[in-house]
C-alpha positions, 0 to 999 in steps of 0.5 A, a space after each residue: 500500500 505504501 512506498 518502500 522503506 526509506 530513511 527517517 529524514 527522507 520520510 518526515 514531510 515529503 512522503 519520500 518524493 522530491 518535486 523533481 521526481 514527481 515532475 518526471 512521473 508527470 511528464 512520462 505520461 501526459 495522458 495519464 496526468 490529464 485523465 487523472 485531473 478529470 477525477 480530482 477535486 477541482 477546488 483543490 486543483 485550483 489551489 495547486 494551480 494558483 501556487 504554481 502560476 501565481 495567477 490569483 485571478 482564478 480565486 476571484 472567479 471561483 469565489 462566487 461558487 464556493 459557499 461553504 466547506 466542500 460545498 462547491 461540487 455542483 456549483 463551480 461552472 463546468 467551464 471553470 473546472 475544465 480550464 483549471 484542469 487544462 491549465 494545471 496540466 500544461 503548467 506541470 508539463 512546462 515545469 517538467 520540460 524546463 526543469 524549473 523549480 516549483 514555487 513554495 506554498 505562499 505565505 501571509 495574506 496570499 495564503 489566507 486568501 487562498 484558504 478562505 476562498 477554497 472553503 467559502 469562509 473567512 480563515 483567520 490568521 491563526 488558522 493560517 499559521 496552523 495549516 502552514 505546518 500541514 501544508 508545507 514540507 518544512 524541514 525539520 518538522 515543527 511537530 518533532 523535537 528540534 534540538 537547540 543543543 543536541 545532548 551527547 549520545 551517552 546522555 540520551 542513552 541514559 534516558 530511556 522512556 517507556 510508552 504504555 500502549 501501541 495504539 495510534 498515540 503510542 506509535 506516534 510517540 515512538 516515531 517522534 522519540 526515534 527521530 529525536 534519538 531518545 531510547 524507548 520501549 512500548 508495552 502493549 497488552 495485545 498481540 498487535 499494534 493499532 489499539 482500538 482499530 485492532 480490538 474492534 472488528 465488529 460488523 460495519 466497524 469504521 471511521 467517521 472522519 475522512 481518512 485523508 484527514 484521519 492520518 498522521 501529518 507526516 505519513 499520508 496514505 494516498 491509496 485509501 479505497 474509500 473516503 471513510 474506510 472500514 476497520 481492516 484498512 485502518 488497522 493496516 495503516 497503523 501496522 504499515 506506519 509501525 513498520 515504515 518507521 521501524 517501531 515494531 522492534 521496540 514493542 513488547 507485545 502481550 504484556 500489560 503494565 500493572 504499575 508505575 512508581 516514581 523514585 524522588 531521589 533518582 528521578 526514575 520510574 519503575 514500571 512493573 509489567 505482566 505477560 499473558 502467561 503471568 510472568 512479571 518484570 520491572 523496567 527502569 525508565 526516566 520518563 513514562 508516556 501513557 498511551 492507553 486512551 479512554 475507549 479501551 475497556 468495554 462497559 456492560 450495562 448494569 441490568 439484573 440477570 445479565 449473566 443468566 442469558 442462555 444464548 450468545 452474549 457479547 460486547 461490540 468491542 469483544 466480537 467473536 470472529 467466528 460468530 454466524 448471525 445468519 437466520 438468528 434472532 438478535 437483540 441489540 442494546 444501544 444505538 450509539 456509534 457502534 450500534 449504528 454501524 452494527 445494526 445496518 450491517 447485520 440486518 439483511 442476514 438475521 431473521 429478526 433484529 430488535 434494537 433496544 434504544 436508551 436514547 436516540 442520537 442525531 444523525 446526519 448524511 454525508 455524500 462521501 460516507 460510502 463512496 470509493 476513491 477513484 483511481 484518478 483521485 488516488 493518482 492525483 493525491 500521490 503525484 500532483 505536487 501539494 495536491 494531497 496537502 491542499 486537500 487535507 486542509 479542506 477536510 480539516 476545515 470542513 470536519 473540525 472547528 466549523 461547528 464550535 460556535 453551535 456548541 455555545 449556549 446563548 443565555 437569551 435563547 429559549 425554545 423549550 430546551 430543544 436548542 441552545 442558540 439560533 445557530 444550534 436551532 438551525 442545525 436541529 431543523 436540518 437534522 429533523 428535515 433529514 430524518 423526516 425525509 428518510 422515514 416519511 412525514 407520517 412514520 411512527 418512527 419519527 417520535 422514537 428517533 428524534 432526540 429531545 436534547 439539542 444537537 451535539 449534546 451527544 455525539 453526532 453520527 453519520 447515517 450508515 443507512 440507519 433510517 433505511 434499516 429501521 424500515 426493514 420488516 425484520 427490524 423493530 426499534 423498542 424504546 421501553 425500559 429494560 426490566 431484566 435479562 432472562 435465559 431466553 432473552 430480555 424482559 421489558 418494563 411492560 412485561 413483554 419478553 423479547 426472545 433472542 439467540 444472540 444479545 449484542 451490547 453496543 454500550 460503549 466504554 468505561 471512559 471515566 476510569 482513565 488509566 485503570 486498572 494501572 496503579 500510578 504512584 508519583 512523588 512521595 507516594 502520591 497515588 494518581 487515582 486518589 489525587 483524581 478522586 472517583 471518575 474525575 481525571 484532570 491534567 494540564 493540557 490533558 497531558 501532565 499532573 502535578 507531582 508526577 514528574 516526567 509522566 505524560 498522558 496521551 489522549 488524557 482528560 479533556 482531550 476528546 473531540 465531539 465537535 469535529 476534528 480527529 484525535 490524531 491531530 490532538 495526539 500530535 499536539 500532545 507529543 510536541 508538548 511532551 518533546 518540549 518538556 523532555 528537551 528542557 530536561 535533556 538540554 540542561 542539568 535537570 533530571 525531571 520536569 513537573 507541572 506546577 499546581 497553579 498551572 494545572 489548577 488554572 487550566 482545569 478551572 478554565 476548562 470547567 468554566 468553558 464547559 459550563 457554557 457549552 451544550 453537553 452541560 445542558 440541563 437534563 442531558 446525560 452523556 458519557 462525557 460527564 462523571 456522576 458529579 456532572 463535570 465534563 472530564 472527557 471533552 476538549 472545550 477549545 477549538 483545535 486551533 486554540 489547543 494547537 497554540 497552547 501546546 505549541 507555545 511552551 510556557 516555561 513558567 508553568 513547569 518545575 525542573 528538578 
């Protein structure tokens, strides 16, 4: 799927291909170039053409036809699209023929104008700075560790790091540490990398963020089969990244971390591990990075009689690969993200599918959700200079911070609790119209599937043919309360027994129990879970906890996303912060770095204050983002660009070196 192995320096930002090599490919087959441009995204091609030719008149001509992110496909005139494709082919072939170097990505106001017109909205200056990191093949990579005064090899060798988990974030941390020359090992409880994408393989399992965005910024894949890929392809991507950067040799598989204990005098962590056959081992580390995530411990509902069911019962995250559902009577509990992927996938094969809904979710369409990436688009992504980067920007804008404003509560707005602001109400109207169009105005399902809470109060789901599935003759949606589980099935509160051969729990994860069941002990024997209290994890920038020196958490408290974006971006921001912290230690005389109590407490107070004015704390609303006390522990309240700036700008005054 990916190019062959190359050195890390060649791989960092340009995917191993120079502009000269790309132009050679283009000039070798002009017909292939022109044919592929016909299948490639026109607005993205326009950005490449403006970059290469400097002809900004194209921007003015395109401006009236682009009114929102990715909302130009049917609006840009055919004549303009054709001109863009023809002129770009000519420009690329001219560069190949003359050997002229391709111009760099523009900067300043020129770049801002290009970005704004490409998405049909004003892109502010802070976004321009952030997106330039993604757009330009900058060396050295600004998200890596760029030494000011590189430590001696023996000093680096004496600073081993233990990473807990070889999922997306653990592999990312490993890649960056390897680039910096810092020794590390990764402890992984499974037999393969990939984390959630290895563990979850239930029917229909896939991503709800476009793949060309849901990927490492330093390791783009131009060969995704679909715009929204399924599990096997996603897992393969992380497997390939692990091998491409030679990380596998650093991983100890089928081994779980039991505890990590810090020794003040030596500034050393002792990490106790246990293998699958019960053997224990102790590792010594100068730093520990937890990369276990929050969605890795399945949550089963507390229903009386749950263990008495006589048939097959399983959680979506613990799927049985050999399970055959053909002709079976199936009951599924839960209609969240996994449920809405499983249900439509298995419905055509089962005899009867009864879905027990605790609360409905808002569902939106996406025209690319099932779409395949054409061969021409793949070719353009792989060969047209800068095309993949410009396209990634458009996805970033369309699937990230654009929704943030609709999450803010307007205290003067009151429509009976259905929405929280005028813009939020417009989103609700759009979603209501969509579900009515799918089900029909007189459908009795409308009342069952229309949430009473405002949009974005819970995770928004992309329509995976959910409404179509609900109208199948072998599918029933039940919204009554569950009383108990019995050997033959599920008993409802009204006394009805729903018989089942198979019981599926699509009930999510124990997200609030962060880093459990590991025991983490910091300075002077401080227990991390006691510091946090019951289900109330906090951390400075979601990454550091005071009195736990050289200990870092990836995808920690308040780093989850519910308004858009992707967690890989958040992870890359966190890893840059971690690298900056390690740089402070390794370039100086200190042994450890710790976050100050005040910096931690001020950050948590700001996070809580922001959440108090956002949709997920709406009165009467329940979601997994909050703990029993009502505090939002899981989600990031900031825009992605805000978090990028906060993790990019290292504030030395927030830290203690010892």
